[in-house]
C-alpha positions in Angstrom: 121.0 144.2 148.0 123.2 147.2 148.9 126.2 145.0 149.1 125.6 143.6 145.7 125.0 147.1 144.3 128.3 148.4 145.8 130.2 145.4 144.3 128.6 146.0 140.9 129.4 149.7 140.9 133.0 149.0 142.0 133.4 146.6 139.1 131.6 148.4 136.3 131.5 152.1 137.2 135.3 152.5 136.9 137.5 155.0 135.1 139.6 154.3 132.1 143.4 154.6 132.0 143.1 158.4 131.7 140.8 158.5 134.8 137.7 159.3 132.8 134.3 157.5 133.4 132.7 156.4 130.1 129.1 157.5 129.3 128.3 153.8 128.8 129.4 153.0 132.4 127.3 156.0 133.7 124.2 154.8 131.8 124.8 151.2 132.9 125.1 152.2 136.6 121.9 154.4 136.4 120.1 151.5 134.8 121.2 149.1 137.6 120.2 151.5 140.3 116.7 151.9 138.7 116.3 148.2 138.4 117.3 147.8 142.1 114.2 149.7 143.0 112.1 146.7 141.8 114.2 144.1 143.7 111.8 141.8 145.5 108.8 143.4 143.7 109.2 142.0 140.2 109.5 138.2 139.9 112.7 136.9 138.3 112.1 135.6 134.8 108.7 137.3 134.5 107.3 139.4 131.6 107.7 142.5 133.9 111.4 141.8 134.3 111.8 141.5 130.6 110.0 144.8 130.0 112.1 146.6 132.7 115.2 145.3 131.0 114.2 146.7 127.7 113.5 150.2 128.9 115.9 153.0 127.9 116.2 154.8 131.2 117.3 158.1 129.9 114.3 158.2 127.6 111.6 157.7 130.2 108.5 159.9 129.6 108.7 162.7 132.1 104.9 163.0 132.5 102.4 160.2 132.1 98.6 160.8 132.4 96.0 158.0 132.6 92.3 158.0 131.7 91.1 155.4 134.1 88.2 153.9 132.2 86.3 150.6 132.4 85.2 150.3 136.0 81.5 150.0 135.1 82.1 147.3 132.4 84.4 145.4 134.7 81.6 145.2 137.3 78.9 144.4 134.7 80.9 141.5 133.4 80.8 140.0 136.9 77.2 140.8 137.6 78.1 143.4 140.2 77.1 147.0 140.8 79.2 149.8 139.3 80.5 150.7 142.7 82.3 147.4 142.9 84.2 148.4 139.8 85.3 151.7 141.3 86.3 149.9 144.5 88.4 147.3 142.5 90.0 150.2 140.6 91.8 151.4 143.8 94.3 148.5 143.5 95.1 149.7 139.9 95.8 153.2 141.3 98.2 151.7 143.9 100.0 149.7 141.1 100.3 152.7 138.8 101.5 155.1 141.6 104.0 152.6 143.0 105.4 151.8 139.6 105.7 155.4 138.6 107.6 156.3 141.8 110.0 153.3 141.4 110.7 154.2 137.8 111.5 157.8 138.8 108.8 159.5 136.7 108.7 163.2 137.2 104.9 163.3 137.1 101.8 161.0 137.0 98.4 162.4 136.5 95.2 160.4 137.0 91.8 161.4 135.7 89.5 160.5 138.7 86.4 162.6 138.3 85.4 164.9 135.4 83.1 167.9 135.3 80.7 165.7 133.4 80.6 162.9 136.1 78.1 164.9 138.2 75.5 163.6 135.7 75.9 160.1 137.2 73.5 158.9 139.9 73.9 160.6 143.3 74.7 157.4 145.1 77.6 156.7 142.7 79.0 160.2 143.0 78.8 160.0 146.8 80.5 156.5 146.8 83.3 157.9 144.6 84.0 160.7 147.0 83.9 158.3 150.0 86.5 156.1 148.2 88.7 159.1 147.5 88.7 160.2 151.1 89.4 156.6 152.2 92.2 156.2 149.7 93.9 159.4 150.9 93.6 158.3 154.6 94.9 154.8 154.0 97.6 155.6 151.4 99.0 158.9 152.6 101.7 157.3 154.7 103.0 155.2 151.8 102.8 158.2 149.4 104.8 160.3 151.8 107.3 157.4 152.4 108.0 157.2 148.7 108.7 160.9 148.6 105.7 161.6 146.3 104.2 165.1 146.2 100.4 165.0 146.0 98.2 167.6 144.4 94.9 168.0 142.6 93.8 169.9 139.6 90.3 170.9 138.6 87.5 173.0 140.2 88.0 171.4 143.6 86.2 174.2 145.4 82.9 172.7 144.2 83.7 169.4 146.1 82.2 168.6 149.5 83.9 170.2 152.4 85.1 166.9 153.9 86.7 165.9 150.6 88.4 169.3 150.4 89.8 168.8 153.9 91.3 165.4 153.0 92.9 166.9 149.9 94.3 169.8 151.9 95.8 167.4 154.5 97.5 165.3 151.8 98.7 168.3 149.9 100.2 170.0 152.9 101.9 166.8 154.3 103.6 166.1 151.0 104.3 169.6 149.9 108.1 169.4 150.6 108.6 166.0 148.9 110.7 166.3 145.8 110.0 162.9 144.1 107.2 162.1 141.6 104.3 164.5 141.5 101.1 162.6 141.8 98.2 164.8 140.4 94.6 163.7 140.7 92.2 165.4 138.4 88.9 166.1 140.3 85.9 167.9 139.0 88.2 168.5 136.0 87.5 169.3 132.4 89.9 170.2 129.7 87.6 172.9 128.3 86.9 174.3 131.7 90.6 174.5 132.4 91.2 176.5 129.2 88.3 178.8 130.1 89.7 179.3 133.6 93.2 180.0 132.2 91.8 182.5 129.7 90.0 184.4 132.4 93.1 184.5 134.6 95.3 185.6 131.8 93.0 188.4 130.8 92.7 189.6 134.4 96.5 189.6 134.7 96.8 191.6 131.5 94.3 194.2 132.7 96.0 194.5 136.1 99.2 195.2 134.1 97.4 198.0 132.2 97.5 195.9 128.9 94.9 194.8 126.4 93.3 191.3 126.2 94.4 190.9 122.6 98.0 190.8 123.9 97.4 187.3 125.2 99.9 184.7 123.9 100.2 180.9 124.1 102.9 181.4 126.8 100.7 183.6 128.9 97.9 181.2 128.7 100.1 178.2 129.5 101.3 180.0 132.6 97.7 180.0 133.9 96.9 176.3 133.4 96.3 174.1 136.4 99.4 172.1 135.4 101.9 175.0 135.4 104.3 173.1 137.8 104.3 169.9 135.7 106.5 168.9 132.8 105.1 168.6 129.3 102.8 165.7 128.9 104.7 162.9 127.1 102.3 160.0 127.2 98.6 159.7 127.6 97.3 156.3 128.5 93.7 155.2 128.1 92.3 151.9 129.4 89.2 149.9 128.2 90.0 150.3 124.5 88.0 153.6 124.0 89.5 155.8 121.3 88.8 159.2 122.7 90.5 161.6 125.2 87.2 162.6 127.0 88.0 166.3 127.6 91.2 165.5 129.5 94.3 167.7 129.3 93.3 169.1 125.9 96.0 171.8 125.9 98.7 169.6 127.4 98.1 166.7 125.1 98.7 168.6 121.9 101.9 166.6 121.1 101.7 163.8 123.6 101.8 160.2 122.5 98.6 158.2 123.0 98.6 154.6 124.1 95.3 152.7 124.3 94.9 149.3 126.0 91.9 147.0 126.0 92.6 146.3 129.7 89.8 147.6 131.9 91.0 149.9 134.7 90.5 147.5 137.6 92.7 144.9 135.9 95.5 147.5 135.1 98.8 146.6 136.8 102.5 147.3 136.7 102.8 145.1 133.6 100.4 147.3 131.6 102.2 150.5 132.5 105.6 149.1 131.5 104.1 148.0 128.2 102.9 151.5 127.6 106.3 152.9 128.3 108.1 150.4 126.1 105.7 151.2 123.3 106.2 154.9 123.8 110.0 154.5 123.5 109.6 152.8 120.1 108.0 155.8 118.6 109.7 158.6 116.7 108.5 161.9 118.1 108.8 164.8 115.6 106.5 167.4 117.1 105.3 168.5 113.7 108.7 168.4 112.1 110.4 165.9 109.9 113.0 163.3 110.7 116.3 164.1 109.1 117.3 161.4 106.6 120.8 161.4 105.4 121.2 159.9 101.9 123.8 157.2 101.6 126.5 157.7 99.0 
């Protein structure tokens, strides 16, 4: 593969008669390098390959977040307990993380456990926490190998001590990685995040000898859990539900929303690529208007 890539670059990434490299050549080379990350992974002639070929690489969403929904329905359709759906969903997590890293996304955020999920039966909550610990133990080597930086957001201090230890271990081991940031939202709620950010912003103002009414959007944004992440470009929800379920309420103000009927355990690389292609077809105006030039 490296030999083929070197030959392709030598042939196409060349300068013109003035010694200048054209932007088209630069873009083509970047695209080829990106596609090479999927060599041996995506089957030739498949729908996935066609979707990859249609992606505009310099317009990739910087930050994608996913509401992983449908585990319970997936299990019910098969006459299995809800836990089976959660267990099956782990493979979808692997697919999303691997695809995001190969694409070169800056950030991928997964909604794993909300502040409202404590209302579920105790056995289900315990099973979810066991699966989280197991996932981190089994996948940490691969996460680290792919240069992914792992972190969590949410009120994680309320989680069991053994869960916190696994989180700390994964966070510390990948802290120096500079690839995609994988954020797992645990004991997370969008309203709770805004409350926490408001409290922190007010405390900081008071420490500076200023008044709470001097709070601004910028100050509040600087106290959010996601301070180190780029703006949220694309919010994906599985299972066809048309709601955002208290997830990234502040960050999602101008993000594009993509809903798929696919239940989370069935979510794979193909579905994430479809979401990205759909995102790139949209005209993002952020509240403004698209300039239309009248023809003469």
